[in-house]
N, C-alpha and C positions, 0 to 999 in steps of 0.2 A: 101326700103330705107336702107342706109347703115347704121349701128352705128355710124359712123364718122360723116353722115350727120344730126343726130339725136344731136349728140353733140355740131355740129356746129349750129344748130337752136338753140336750148337752151342756148349756150354763146351767141349769137347775142341778143335773147330776152332780155337778162339781160342786156348786154349792152345798148339796145334800152331803157327798162325800167329804167335803169342808168341814160340816156340822158333825159328822159322826166322829170324825177323826178329833174335833176340839172336845166331844163328849166322852171318848174312850180317854183322852188325856188326862181330863178332869179326876175322871175315875181311877186312872191308875194313879195319879198324885194323889191319893186317898189310901192307897193298899201299898205301893210301891215305898219303902223308905228313899229319902236323899240324905247326902252328906254334905255339909258345909266345910269347904276347904279351909284353908290358914288364911287365904287371901280374901275371905268372903263369899266366891265363887259357890256353886251348888252342883253337883254331879249325882245322878241316879245310882242308887248304891249297886244295883242288880243290872248290869251292861251285857253286851253281846260283844264276842269276839271273833273275830275272821282269820285266826292263823290257819293256813293250811287249807283254806278255803279257795278253789280255783277261780281264779279270775274270770273264765266265762260264765261262772254260777255265781257269783258274788253280786251281782244286781237283784237276782231273783231271790236269793237267801237272805239279805240283808233286808229285801221288802218284806217278805214273810216274817222277819223278826220283828222290823216295825209295826206291822199291822198286829202282832201277836200283843204288842204292848212294850216292848223296848224301847227307850228312847236314848241310850248312852251306846254309841257304836265304837269299838277299839278296832284301828288297822295300825299298818307301818308301812313305810316305805319298800321294806323289803320281803315284803310278803306280795308284791307285785299285785294287789287289788284294789288300789285305792281309788281305780277309776271305776270299778263296780260300784264300789261304795258309794262313789260321787252320783253316778246315774240312779240309785238306788233313793237318794236323798230327792235329787232334782225329780223323780216320777212320783216321788208322794206329795200330799197335797198338805200336811203338817207345815205348819211355819218354821223357820230356820231356828228360831228362839225355843223351840219345843224340841231340839236335838242337842244331844251333846256329842260331838264329836274327837275323837283322840287319834293321832297318828303320832309316830316316831321317829327320830332321826339316826341314820344307818350309821354305823362305825369308820366307815371310808369317809363322812363327810364332817367330822367332828370340826376341821377347820374352814369348812364352807358351809356353817350349817344356814346363814341366811339364805344361801341360793338354792339349797336343800329343801327349805321350807318354803320355799317360793314354787318349789316345783310339786312339793307335796299339795299344795293349796290349787295350783291348777289342774292337778289331776282328779282332786276331789271337786273342783268346780265350785269352790267355795270363798269368801271373802276373808272369812277368819276363821281359827281353830281355836275348842274349846281347850283343848289342853293338849300342848306338846311335850313329848317327853325325849330324853338321851337314850336310846334303846339299849347298850351296852357301854360300861364304862372302859371296856379295853385296855387296863392298867398299861402294857407294855408299849401303849402307842402314845400314852402318857398327854392325850390331846383333851380328855374330857373339861377340864376347867375353862379352857378357851371355849369349847362348846357350850359349856354353861353361860359363861359370860355371854354370849349371842342369845341364848334363849333368854337372857334376864332384858336382854336389849330389844326382843320379840314383843316381849310384854309390856315394856313401857311404850312400845310402838303401838300397841292395842290390836297387833296382829294374831299372839297367840292370848286368850283371855286368862290362861292358866298354864303355869309349866311344872315340871318334874321330870323323875328321872325312873329307870328302869334298871333291875338287877344290881343296883348298887349296895354296896355293905357298908358298915358304919366307917371305915375308914374313909371310903370315897365321900361320903355325905360329910363328912368333918373337913375334908377339903375343899370340897365347894362353897362351903358356908364361909369357911375362913376367907376363901378367894374374894367372895362379892359380898357378904354378910346377908345373901338371900337364902333362905329354905326352900327347898321344893315342896310342893304342894303334896306331890303324890310319889311314893316308891312303890314300883311295879314288880312284885317278884314272885318267883316258884314258889309257891305254899298251897298246902293241901294236909289233909290230916295225917298223911305220913310225913309229912316234914314242914313242921307248923313256924318253926324261925322265931321262938321266942323271943331270944335275945334281939334280934333284930326288930321285933313289931313292937319291943317294949322300948327300943331308942326311939323309934318313930313317934309312940305315943307321947315319951316326955319332949320331943321337939316341935309338934305338931303337924310331924309329915302322915298322911292318911296311907295305909297300906292296900294295895292294890293286889290282888292275888292272880297270876297266871295260872295255867295250868291246875285250875282249882279241884278237879276231878282226879289229879295225879296221873292224866292221860289215859284212864279208863282203868287203870289198875287198881283202883281200891275198890270199884265195882263189884267184886265177887269178894269182898271181905263179910266173914261171916256175923261179925258184930254190927256193920253198917245194913246188911240184910235184915238182921234181927229187930233195928230201928227202924227200918224202912216198913216191916210188916205192923210193927207197933203203931205205927201212925199212919198205916194206909197209904206209904209213900215209896218212892222208887231209892235206893242205896245214893243216888245223884242228887235226887229232892235233898235227903237229908243233908247231902253235904253242902249245898248251895246255902241252905237252912244255916248252916254251921258257921258257914263265912259269914253270914247277913248278920247273924247272933253275934258274932265276935267283932263286930265293928267294921270289917273290910268291905272293900269294893270289889265285887267277884262278876269275872265276864268269862261263863262259860261259851262255848263254841258247839255247832253242829252245823251240818245242811240237812238233816232231816225234819222236814217241818214238825212231826210229832214230838219229835225230840227238843225242837225250839220252843214249843209251846209246853212241853213238859217241864222243861228247866225254870221256865218262868212260873208255873203254878206250884208256890212254896209260901206264900203270903198266909195260908191259912194254916200253915205249919208251925208249931210252939215246942221245942227242946226243952226239956227239964233238967234238973242239976244231975242227974243219971246217966241222961244220955250225952251230956255234954263231958262227964268223967269218962264213959267209954270211948268216946273221940278222942278225947286226950291221949288215953293209953295206947293210941295208935299210932303216936309221933314215934321219929327215928331218926337218930343222929345219920345215919348214912341213907335216908330216904328221899334224898336230892335226883331227880329224874335227868334234869336239864344240865346244859353246863354249867360248870363252877364261876362264877364273877371274876374271883380273882386269878384264874389262870385263862378263861377264855379269850382267844387270840382271833377269830374269824374276822 
């Protein structure tokens, strides 16, 4: 076999791979819902989170997620795995515009947000971000308004296509909007059937802020729920799939995470599932005022 034929075969393989990825992307567009943010940008409603994914495994795990059909990847500076996410993006033949990448500003960088953003961008090997979030308000530090002003500037510069926050309460949201006149596109909060945050999500809906759910499965604590198991049996799905479908039906962005390929695929296999009013009522009954698993944004001081 000649060198020329080897080169041709490699080029042909690359083109076939690009063609298949494009075909899959088109198919996913017809099955996976998107949400239009308040600035007109569009985000896939079902994304893939990489919290607690070891940096050494991230590239492979994210590669599996992308090949499964996920087009939105959510990371953060504090996760320590932005480099792995960037490696997976670079290794994939999808066009940059076919992916939606989110990362977050950590608490000790509220006053140096521009520099922190550039550092994240370098680790991700990207020219821009689709969504940049303030990870926590850390109210005792009282610098999140300064951080939000920096994010507004990043959006104006085109470096971040959309901007938002994470773990902000109503009072935090009011302060940043009063200070800048700019409403976040997204507030990423702890939300799952055991902690449904009705008051905060109602405020989001009233003000055009999209709710994004972290720990959407309640960190696994809900998977043994008798109600959710029964719903899974009714629909031929797992409790996790029922919960993810519930988030989608509520209009939330949802970002389940796993390092297990079969679970990654399972979590994506929810588009043929339809929950009825009785199902939704049973899930609504799981809500608890004391259902928070993670830190309280009002008091978190890490």
